[in-house]
C-alpha positions as CSV (number, residue, x, y, z in Angstrom):
1,X,-26.5,11.3,9.7
2,X,-28.1,8.8,12.1
3,X,-26.5,6.0,10.1
4,X,-23.2,7.7,10.5
5,X,-23.7,7.7,14.3
6,X,-24.0,3.9,14.2
7,X,-20.9,3.6,12.0
8,X,-18.7,5.7,14.3
9,X,-20.1,3.8,17.3
10,X,-19.4,0.4,15.8
11,X,-15.9,1.4,14.8
12,X,-15.1,2.9,18.2
13,X,-16.4,-0.2,20.0
14,X,-14.3,-2.4,17.8
15,X,-11.2,-0.4,18.5
16,X,-11.7,-0.2,22.3
17,X,-12.7,-3.9,22.6
18,X,-9.6,-5.0,20.7
19,X,-7.5,-3.0,23.2
20,X,-8.9,-4.5,26.3
21,X,-9.8,-8.1,25.2
22,X,-6.2,-8.6,23.9
23,X,-5.2,-9.1,27.5
24,X,-8.2,-10.2,29.5
25,X,-7.2,-11.1,33.1
26,X,-8.8,-11.4,36.5
27,X,-8.1,-7.8,37.0
28,X,-9.9,-6.8,33.8
29,X,-11.5,-3.6,35.0
30,X,-8.2,-2.4,36.4
31,X,-6.5,-3.2,33.1
32,X,-9.2,-1.2,31.2
33,X,-8.8,1.6,33.6
34,X,-5.0,1.7,33.0
35,X,-5.3,1.3,29.3
36,X,-7.6,4.2,28.8
37,X,-6.4,6.3,31.8
38,X,-9.9,6.2,33.4
39,X,-10.5,7.7,36.8
40,X,-12.1,4.6,38.3
41,X,-12.4,0.8,37.5
42,X,-16.2,0.9,37.1
43,X,-15.9,3.7,34.5
44,X,-15.5,0.9,31.8
45,X,-18.9,-0.6,32.7
46,X,-20.5,2.9,32.5
47,X,-18.9,3.4,29.1
48,X,-20.4,0.1,27.9
49,X,-23.9,1.1,29.3
50,X,-23.6,4.5,27.7
51,X,-22.7,3.0,24.3
52,X,-25.8,0.7,24.5
53,X,-28.0,3.7,25.3
54,X,-26.5,5.6,22.4
55,X,-27.2,2.8,20.0
56,X,-30.8,2.1,21.4
57,X,-31.8,5.8,21.2
58,X,-30.4,5.9,17.7
59,X,-32.8,3.2,16.6
60,X,-35.7,5.4,17.9
61,X,-34.4,8.3,15.9
62,X,-34.1,6.2,12.7
63,X,-37.7,5.1,13.1
64,X,-38.9,8.6,13.6
65,X,-37.1,9.9,10.5
66,X,-38.6,7.1,8.5
67,X,-42.2,7.3,9.7
68,X,-42.6,10.7,11.4
69,X,-45.1,11.5,14.1
70,X,-47.7,9.3,12.5
71,X,-45.7,6.1,12.8
72,X,-45.9,2.9,10.7
73,X,-49.7,2.7,11.1
74,X,-52.7,3.0,8.8
75,X,-54.6,4.9,11.5
76,X,-54.5,8.7,11.9
77,X,-54.3,8.3,15.7
78,X,-53.6,11.4,17.8
79,X,-52.4,9.4,20.8
80,X,-49.8,7.7,18.6
81,X,-48.5,11.1,17.5
82,X,-48.1,12.3,21.1
83,X,-46.3,9.1,22.0
84,X,-43.9,9.5,19.2
85,X,-43.4,13.2,19.8
86,X,-42.6,12.6,23.5
87,X,-40.6,9.6,22.6
88,X,-38.3,11.3,20.0
89,X,-37.7,14.3,22.2
90,X,-36.5,12.1,25.1
91,X,-34.6,9.7,22.8
92,X,-32.6,12.8,21.8
93,X,-32.0,13.7,25.4
94,X,-31.0,10.2,26.4
95,X,-28.5,10.1,23.4
96,X,-27.0,13.4,24.4
97,X,-26.6,12.4,28.0
98,X,-24.9,9.1,27.0
99,X,-22.6,10.9,24.6
100,X,-21.6,13.5,27.2
101,X,-21.1,10.8,29.8
102,X,-18.7,8.9,27.5
103,X,-16.9,12.2,26.8
104,X,-16.5,12.8,30.5
105,X,-15.4,9.3,31.4
106,X,-12.6,9.4,28.8
107,X,-11.5,12.7,30.3
108,X,-11.9,14.7,27.0
109,X,-11.2,18.4,27.3
110,X,-13.9,21.2,27.5
111,X,-17.0,19.1,28.4
112,X,-18.9,22.2,29.4
113,X,-18.4,23.7,25.9
114,X,-19.8,20.5,24.3
115,X,-22.7,20.4,26.7
116,X,-23.6,24.0,25.8
117,X,-23.5,23.1,22.1
118,X,-26.1,20.4,22.8
119,X,-28.2,22.8,24.9
120,X,-28.3,25.4,22.1
121,X,-29.9,23.0,19.7
122,X,-33.6,23.7,19.0
123,X,-34.5,20.0,19.4
124,X,-33.0,20.1,22.9
125,X,-34.9,23.2,23.8
126,X,-38.1,21.6,22.5
127,X,-37.4,18.6,24.7
128,X,-37.0,20.7,27.8
129,X,-40.1,22.7,27.0
130,X,-42.4,19.9,25.9
131,X,-40.9,16.6,27.1
132,X,-39.9,17.4,30.6
133,X,-40.8,20.8,32.0
134,X,-44.0,21.7,30.1
135,X,-45.6,23.4,33.1
136,X,-42.5,24.7,34.9
137,X,-39.9,25.6,32.3
138,X,-37.5,28.3,33.6
139,X,-35.1,30.4,31.7
140,X,-31.7,30.7,33.2
141,X,-31.5,33.8,35.4
142,X,-35.3,34.2,35.5
143,X,-37.2,33.0,38.6
144,X,-40.6,33.0,36.7
145,X,-41.8,29.8,35.0
146,X,-43.3,29.4,31.5
147,X,-45.7,26.8,30.1
148,X,-45.5,25.1,26.7
149,X,-47.9,22.8,24.8
150,X,-47.7,21.4,21.3
151,X,-50.3,22.7,18.9
152,X,-52.2,19.5,17.9
153,X,-54.1,21.1,15.0
154,X,-50.8,21.8,13.3
155,X,-49.3,18.3,13.9
156,X,-47.2,17.4,10.9
157,X,-45.0,14.4,10.6
158,X,-41.8,16.5,10.5
159,X,-42.9,19.9,11.6
160,X,-43.6,20.9,15.2
161,X,-45.4,24.0,16.5
162,X,-45.6,24.7,20.2
163,X,-47.3,27.5,22.1
164,X,-46.1,29.5,25.1
165,X,-49.1,30.3,27.4
166,X,-47.2,33.0,29.2
167,X,-46.7,35.4,26.3
168,X,-49.1,33.8,23.7
169,X,-46.1,33.2,21.3
170,X,-45.7,30.1,19.2
171,X,-42.5,28.5,17.8
172,X,-42.1,26.2,14.9
173,X,-39.2,23.8,14.2
174,X,-38.4,21.5,11.3
175,X,-37.9,18.2,13.1
176,X,-35.9,16.6,10.3
177,X,-33.5,19.5,10.1
178,X,-33.0,19.9,13.9
179,X,-32.5,16.1,14.3
180,X,-29.9,16.3,11.5
181,X,-28.1,19.0,13.5
182,X,-28.3,16.9,16.7
183,X,-26.9,13.8,14.9
184,X,-24.1,15.8,13.4
185,X,-23.1,17.1,16.8
186,X,-23.2,13.5,18.2
187,X,-20.9,12.5,15.3
188,X,-18.6,15.5,15.9
189,X,-18.4,14.7,19.7
190,X,-17.8,11.0,19.1
191,X,-15.0,11.7,16.7
192,X,-13.4,14.0,19.3
193,X,-13.6,11.1,21.8
194,X,-12.0,8.7,19.3
195,X,-9.2,11.1,18.6
196,X,-8.5,11.5,22.4
197,X,-8.6,7.8,23.2
198,X,-6.4,6.8,20.2
199,X,-3.8,9.3,21.2
200,X,-4.0,8.1,24.8
201,X,-3.6,4.4,23.9
202,X,-0.7,5.2,21.5
203,X,0.9,8.0,23.4
204,X,4.4,8.7,22.0
205,X,3.8,6.6,18.9
206,X,2.6,9.1,16.3
207,X,3.0,6.6,13.5
208,X,0.5,4.2,15.1
209,X,-1.8,7.1,16.0
210,X,-2.0,8.2,12.4
211,X,-2.6,4.6,11.2
212,X,-5.6,4.1,13.5
213,X,-7.0,7.6,13.1
214,X,-7.2,7.1,9.3
215,X,-10.5,5.1,9.5
216,X,-12.1,7.7,11.8
217,X,-10.8,10.6,9.6
218,X,-12.7,8.9,6.7
219,X,-15.9,9.1,8.8
220,X,-15.2,12.8,9.5
221,X,-15.1,13.3,5.8
222,X,-18.5,11.6,5.4
223,X,-19.8,13.9,8.2
224,X,-18.6,16.9,6.1
225,X,-20.3,15.8,2.9
226,X,-18.1,13.0,1.4
227,X,-19.9,9.9,0.0
228,X,-19.6,6.5,1.6
229,X,-19.8,3.8,-1.1
230,X,-20.4,0.2,0.1
231,X,-18.8,-2.5,-2.0
232,X,-18.0,-6.2,-1.8
233,X,-14.5,-5.4,-0.5
234,X,-15.7,-3.0,2.2
235,X,-16.5,0.7,2.3
236,X,-14.9,3.4,0.1
237,X,-15.1,7.1,0.9
238,X,-15.3,9.5,-2.1
239,X,-14.6,13.1,-1.2
240,X,-16.2,15.4,-3.7
241,X,-15.6,19.2,-3.4
242,X,-17.6,21.6,-5.5
243,X,-16.1,24.9,-6.4
């Protein structure tokens, strides 16, 4: 699923750049603002920065999924595991924030609903409890704080156990599974953005909308289980449904 994030990002960047660079003028930012119906000229620069952060954080997630907490090292080093744990948790958060910012800048509907979906992910909750607010985590509506620590004796490359010192309860999450959920939501959100932007650019031209949306619809099929076959002539999507 992390590879699909890159595919969607690359395809969206290609589409948006073709729109704005087709008529590059001295008033470039103003042209981009008008083209995409942005609220401010500088929104375009923020979109570019957010796309960079999305791509960079995705490289961190790809490395984690390949090497786990241990990393590409021959040493069983506890410090390396902590670095990679804190790193992957905050890479997830940075990616979510970049995605939500792009969503907001393109004026997509229901941003609070999408943000809540990200907040509900177990990897997001683990980030808040371990990667940011370990000693002062608060539950919404509760004035008391809680403290969380990872259980080092149970460190596994793709399994995380953490302990709540307030109530002596422990929680365990499958890091691969929850990162898959996170990346799927990133893909879903990005496809919503693409749909909104394409319809904005080609407002009133439903034929052109459908033509451009086809390539993104293919990636949505991949997100939902279709196979993406890479050949010499490009990519082919094979949609297989099992009864």
